[in-house]
N, C-alpha and C positions, 0 to 999 in steps of 0.2 A: 504494500500500500504506500503510495507517495506520502511524504510527510505533510500533514495538514499545515496550512499556513496560519490560520487564525484559530486559536484555542481559548475557550473560556476556562479560566481557572477560578473555581469557587473556593471560598475560604482563604483568599489570597493574603489576608492580614494575619493569619495564624502562624504558628511556628513552622510547620512544614511548608505552608504556602509561601512564607517569606523566603525560606531557603530555595524553593523551586523557582520563584519569580526572579531570583538572582542568577540562576543557572540555565534554565530552559531557553531563554532567548539565544544563547550560544548555539543551540541546535537549529536555529532559523525560525523559531516560532514567534508569531505576533500574538502576545498574550492580551486577552481582554480580562480584566480583573474584577472580581465581585466579592464583596464581603458585607456582613451586617454592620461593620464599623468602617469609618474612613481610614484610608491607608496613607500614612505620612509619606510625602514626596510623590504621591500618585494621584494627581488631581482629576485624572480621567477615569479613575476606578469607579465602578458602579457600586453604590451603597444601597443594598436592598435586602429584604428578608425573604427567604425561600417560601414563607407563607403567602407572599404576594404573588399570585400566579401570573398576573399581567406583567409585573416587573421581571419575573423570571423568564417569561416568554420573550420579552423585549431583549433581555440580556443574551439569550440563546440565538436570537435571529441573526443569521449570516455567518455563524461560526462553522468551522469545519469539524471540530471535535470539542469534547469537554473533559477536563480533569476535575473530578468532583471531590474536593477535600473539605467542604463546608460541613458544619454541624457541631454538635457537642462531642468533644473528644475524651471526656472523662465520665465518671458515673454521675447520674443525676436522677431525680424523681422521674418515674415513668412518663408523667404528663409532659415534662419538658423534652424528654427523649422522643416521645411520640410526635410532638410538633416539629422539632428541629431535624431529627434524623430520619424519621419514618415518613411523615407527611411531606417534609421538605424534599426528600429524595424522590418521592413520587411526583411532586410538582415538576422537578427538574426533568425527569424522564418523560413526562407528558409533554413538556415544552419541547424537548428534543424530538419527540415523535412528530409533533405538530409542525415543527420547522424543518424536518427532513435531515436532522443531524444523524449520522450513521455510526459514530464511534464515541463511547464514553469510557474513561478510565475511572473506576470507582475505588475510593480509598476504603477498603475493608480493613480488618484488623486481626491480629493474633488473638484478640479477646473474643472473636467469634468461635474459637476453639480452645478457650482458656482453661477449661477443665481437663484437657488432654494431658496425660502424664508426659513429662519431658523424658527424652531418651537418657539412659544411664548406661555406662559401660559400653558393651558391644551392641546395645539396642539399635535397630535401624532408625534412620531419619524419619520424622513424621511425614507421611505422604499428604499431598494436597487434597486427596479425597477422604481424609480422616473424617469421621462423623463430627458434625458441628456440636460444640458443647460450650455455649456462651457462659461467661463468668459474671456478667453484669447486665443491667438493662442496656447499657452502651453496647456491649458485645451482642446482645440480642438484636439490636437495631442493625448491626452489620450483617447478621444472618438474613434479616429482612431485605437489606440492600442487595445481597447476592441473589436471593430468590427473585426479587424484582427485576434484576438484570437478566436472569434466565427467562423470566416470563416475557420481557420486552424483546428478547432475541427470538424466542419461539413464536410469539404472536405477531411481532411487528418487524422483525429483521434488524433490530437495532443492536449492534455489537457492543460488548463490554468486556474489558479485562478488569476483574476484581482483584485488587492487590491487597493481600493480608499483610499489612505493614507491621513489622516488628517495632523498632524504635529508631527513628531517623533524627539524629542529632550530630553536631560536629564531631563528638566523640562519645563513647559509652560512659555511663555514669554509675553503673552497678555491675556486679559479677554476673547477674542474670543477663544483663544487656549484652555481655560479650557473645552470647549465643544468638541473639535476634537483632543485633545492631545492623543498620543500613546507613552507610555514609551518605551525606548529601550528594556527592558526585555519583555514587551508585544509584541513589534514588532517582536522579535525573536520567541516568542511563536506562533504568527500568521503565520509567514513564515514557521515554522516547521509544523504546522497543514496543511498549503496549500501544502507543499511538500509530505505529507504522507497520506492525506485523500484519500479514495477510490472513484473512479468513479465520478470525479468532472466535466467531460465534459468541458464546459466553465462556471465557476462560478464567479460571481461578489460579492465581499464582501466589507463592510466598515472596514477601519482600524483605530481603536482607542482603548484606554483603556476603562474600565468600569466606565466612568466619571459620577459623580453625575449630572452634567449639560449636559449630552450627547444629541446631536441633531439627531443622526441617529441610525437606527436599526441595531443591530449586529447579528440578527438571523442567516443569512446565514454564517457568520463567525463562530458562535458557532456550526453550523451544521457540520463544518469541524473538530471539536474537539478543537477549540480555547476556552480557558478559561482565559480571562484577569484577572489579579491580582491587577492592580493598578488603582488609581483614582486621578484626578487632584485637588480634593477639598482641600487638605492640602495647596495648593498654592493660593487658591482663595482670602483669606482675604487680603494678601499683594498686589496682583495684582489689586484688586478692589479699595483698598485704594490709589494706585498710579495712576490708569487710569480711575476709575469710572466705573459704570455699562454700558452695551451696550445700545445705543440709537436706538430704532426701527425706528426713522425718518432719521437716518444717513444711506445712501445707503451702506456704508462699514460695517455697523453692521446688516443690515436687511436681508442679504442673506448669504448663506453658504460660498461663496468664499471670504468674507471679503474685505480687501483693494485691492485685485486683480481686483475687479470691478471698482474701482475709481482711484487707483494709483499703478498699478502693479509693483513689483520690477523687474528690468531689468537685464537680464543675462550679466555679465560684460565682457565676453570673445568674 
């Protein structure tokens, strides 16, 4: 698939959105930015709520593809998750269908499968078709998004790559993150691959770098043309010295979702 020229980036003011809007233009993309909040230094960014269906359709009109990062990215009461992550994602897909957009990259999450036990010892990597086991209402909303993407592909021919993102930060900040970290540069590589791969239908991929301590299988991501270049291992010695190794008897260490199972961070807004 030729690289889309104009891409709508929702959630452009968030942490991941900020990282990606600094890198993706290097791939030749003209980004149209959308967020609920104004974006410093981006006077042309669209300030809109995904609850506003007319505003969402206007934002989608004329773009070649969408990277959907917007929504609540931590745990919150179900009512808030419902409005932002479930209804908001539906509004975006409907707008894409109405405006003839044919490719969406959906930011799913490792928390859609958060109760999956992490590999230990010689255990195989977690496959992408592992049963979904959300660890929070937030994770549950990502399961919905993946199902919505499948439905819009089956019914309307709208293609999606759902990326179960681990943790995309400039560097990992915990021992757990050594296994699910995705560098910003690799994040951009994966999004570019997801935008340009041929015939994706609805494809679910794991989103991380090629970490030495990797927990999940990157085969479906690599099949898109993704070639991760980074590894969290250079950060391992310092983090382990500070925090210790993971304890398999600690519920927050035993499963993929980490502390989202035991003490999930709460959305502050």
